C-alpha positions in Angstrom: 113.0 103.7 123.8 111.3 100.7 125.6 107.9 102.1 126.5 105.3 102.5 123.7 102.3 104.7 124.6 99.3 103.0 122.9 95.9 104.3 123.8 94.8 102.6 127.1 98.2 100.9 127.4 101.8 101.6 128.0 103.6 98.6 126.4 107.1 97.5 127.6 109.1 96.9 124.5 112.2 95.7 126.3 111.2 92.3 125.0 109.7 91.8 121.6 105.9 91.8 121.3 103.6 89.8 119.0 100.9 91.6 117.0 98.3 89.2 115.6 96.8 90.0 112.2 93.0 90.0 112.2 91.8 90.4 108.6 88.3 91.8 108.3 88.6 91.9 104.6 86.8 90.1 101.7 90.2 90.0 99.9 93.2 88.9 101.8 96.5 87.8 100.1 96.9 85.1 102.8 93.3 83.7 102.3 92.2 84.4 105.9 89.8 87.3 105.4 86.8 87.2 107.7 84.5 89.3 105.5 83.1 91.3 108.4 81.8 88.2 110.2 81.7 89.5 113.7 81.5 86.1 115.6 84.4 84.8 113.5 86.4 87.9 114.3 85.8 87.3 118.0 86.8 83.7 117.7 90.0 84.6 115.8 90.9 87.3 118.3 90.3 85.1 121.3 92.4 82.3 119.8 95.3 84.7 119.0 95.3 86.1 122.6 95.1 82.6 124.1 98.2 81.7 121.9 100.1 84.6 123.4 99.5 87.6 121.2 100.2 90.9 122.9 98.1 93.0 120.6 95.6 92.7 117.7 95.8 94.5 114.3 92.4 94.9 112.6 92.3 95.6 108.8 89.2 96.0 106.7 90.9 96.9 103.4 93.3 94.6 101.5 96.6 96.2 100.7 98.1 93.4 98.7 99.8 94.3 95.4 97.1 95.2 92.9 94.3 95.5 95.4 91.4 97.9 94.8 90.3 100.4 97.5 87.4 99.5 99.8 84.5 102.0 100.0 85.1 104.2 103.1 81.7 103.5 104.6 82.2 99.7 104.3 85.6 99.9 105.9 84.3 102.0 108.8 81.4 99.6 109.4 83.7 96.6 109.6 86.3 98.3 111.8 83.8 99.8 114.2 81.9 96.6 114.6 85.1 94.7 115.3 86.3 97.3 117.9 83.1 97.2 119.7 83.3 93.4 119.9 86.9 93.1 120.9 87.5 96.1 123.2 86.1 94.1 126.2 89.0 91.6 125.7 91.3 94.1 127.4 94.1 93.9 124.9 95.6 96.7 122.7 93.6 97.1 119.4 95.3 98.5 116.3 93.5 99.5 113.2 95.3 99.2 109.8 94.0 102.0 107.6 95.3 104.9 105.5 92.0 106.9 105.4 91.6 109.8 107.8 87.9 109.3 108.1 88.4 105.6 109.1 91.1 106.7 111.6 88.6 109.2 113.3 85.9 106.6 113.4 88.2 103.9 114.8 89.5 106.3 117.5 85.9 107.2 118.5 85.1 103.5 118.7 88.1 102.9 121.1 91.1 101.9 118.9 94.4 102.1 120.8 96.6 102.4 117.8 96.5 103.4 114.1 98.8 101.5 111.7 99.1 103.5 108.5 100.8 101.9 105.5 101.0 105.4 103.9 102.8 106.9 107.0 100.1 109.5 107.8 100.8 111.2 104.5 97.2 111.5 103.3 95.7 115.0 103.7 94.1 115.2 107.1 95.8 112.0 108.4 98.1 113.7 110.9 95.3 115.9 112.1 93.0 112.8 112.6 95.4 111.3 115.1 97.5 114.1 116.6 95.1 115.0 119.4 94.5 111.5 120.6 96.4 109.2 122.9 96.7 106.4 120.3 99.9 104.7 119.3 101.0 105.2 115.7 102.8 102.9 113.3 104.4 105.0 110.6 105.1 102.7 107.6 106.9 103.4 104.3 105.3 102.6 101.0 106.4 103.6 97.5 103.4 104.5 95.3 100.1 102.8 96.3 98.8 99.2 96.6 97.6 99.1 93.0 101.0 100.2 91.5 103.6 99.7 94.2 105.1 96.4 92.8 105.2 97.4 89.2 108.6 99.0 89.1 110.0 99.7 92.5 113.3 101.6 92.3 115.9 103.0 94.7 119.5 104.0 94.5 119.9 103.1 98.2 116.8 101.4 99.6 117.8 101.6 103.3 118.8 105.3 103.2 115.8 106.4 101.1 113.3 104.5 103.2 114.9 105.8 106.4 114.8 109.4 105.1 111.1 109.2 104.3 110.3 107.7 107.7 112.3 110.5 109.4 110.4 113.1 107.5 107.0 111.6 108.6 108.2 111.5 112.2 109.1 115.2 111.9 105.6 116.0 110.5 104.0 114.2 113.5 106.3 115.9 116.0 105.4 119.3 114.5 101.7 118.4 115.1 102.5 117.7 118.8 102.7 113.9 118.7 104.9 112.6 121.5 107.8 110.4 120.3 106.6 107.7 122.8 103.5 107.1 120.6 105.5 106.2 117.5 106.8 103.0 116.0 108.4 102.7 112.6 107.8 100.0 109.9 110.0 100.0 106.7 107.2 98.4 104.8 108.4 95.0 103.5 106.8 94.3 100.2 105.2 97.7 99.8 107.0 99.1 96.8 110.1 96.9 97.1 111.4 94.0 95.1 112.9 90.8 96.6 116.4 92.3 96.8 115.2 95.5 98.4 113.4 93.5 101.1 116.3 91.4 102.1 118.7 94.4 102.1 116.2 96.1 104.5 116.0 93.0 106.7 119.8 92.7 106.8 120.2 96.4 107.8 116.9 96.6 109.9 118.6 98.4 112.8 119.2 101.5 110.6 115.4 102.2 110.7 115.4 102.8 114.4 115.4 106.6 113.8 116.3 108.5 116.9 115.9 105.3 118.9 112.2 104.8 117.9 111.0 101.1 118.0 110.7 99.1 114.8 107.6 97.1 113.9 107.9 94.5 111.0 105.4 92.6 109.0 107.0 89.7 107.2 104.5 87.0 107.8 103.7 84.8 104.7 104.9 87.5 102.3 105.9 86.8 98.7 109.6 87.7 99.5 109.6 84.4 101.5 108.1 82.4 98.7 110.5 83.9 96.2 113.4 82.2 98.2 111.7 79.0 99.4 109.3 78.3 96.5 106.6 77.8 99.1 103.0 78.9 98.4 101.4 81.4 100.8 99.7 78.7 102.9 103.0 76.8 103.3 105.2 79.7 104.5 105.1 79.0 108.2 108.7 78.0 108.7 109.9 80.9 106.5 107.7 83.3 108.4 109.1 82.2 111.8 112.6 82.4 110.5 112.1 85.9 109.2 110.5 87.0 112.5 113.4 85.8 114.5 115.9 87.4 112.1 114.0 90.7 112.5 114.0 90.5 116.3 117.8 89.7 116.2 118.2 92.9 114.2 116.2 95.1 116.5 112.5 94.7 115.8 110.3 95.3 118.9 107.0 94.2 117.4 106.4 91.4 114.9 103.1 91.4 113.0 102.1 87.8 112.3 99.4 85.4 111.2 100.7 82.4 113.1 100.8 83.5 116.7 101.4 80.2 118.6 104.5 79.2 116.5 105.9 82.7 116.7 105.5 82.9 120.4 107.2 79.5 120.8 110.1 80.6 118.6 110.5 83.8 120.6 110.7 81.9 123.9 113.6 79.9 122.5 115.3 83.0 121.2 114.8 84.8 124.6 116.1 81.8 126.6 119.3 81.8 124.4 119.8 85.6 124.7 119.4 85.5 128.5 121.5 82.4 129.1 124.8 82.9 131.1 
């Protein structure tokens, strides 16, 4: 499937797309949280689009390992303010949330996509999005952000994650959600250890359930530091390498902090793949 139905947009995924991370949070693992500063959000978004981002992902609650939930009202305030500010830019706007109330508020404020780390498993989440035209990113997470990295266990991480994703797709389909609105994310770092993450990356294509597109978020993650020894602020090269490896294995959307470098690397990858 090469067309992704995403709110106001129909995105051609025949070539990989870059999703820029816009952290509205007070508490971001990568240290780039904007704390609801609307002018700073606009500057970050404009910079990402100028550098070649195809879409923006707005998150107002940290989901790093061990993070505490953000009050629902605060998350809604930050998300709605950002959407109202960024919607005139004319690019697809995704909201990263697992709370149905935030999903509803985001859609009312003009979000084009909902990116749910819990795979729309919370009570009311499917109902919050089913009747809209928004795109949906269905992600896998074992447990929750506070506990997910304590003792992640699988007998076969690829098969088990794929099975959960397939079940969530079936739940959305049963609620009337068109397949063209769905992308899948195996959830690197969300209830997986380093070995699990690299096994999933190696076999990434197996998550393209029924031909649905794959979205990946590998940027600056601890799985990269575990191999390179680099601190979070020094993981650019590892992040770019991981993004290209993911695209080579079928990812259609890469969610990144470092837009310009990722776009440049993808230009080289594409030139190579299209060469005679």
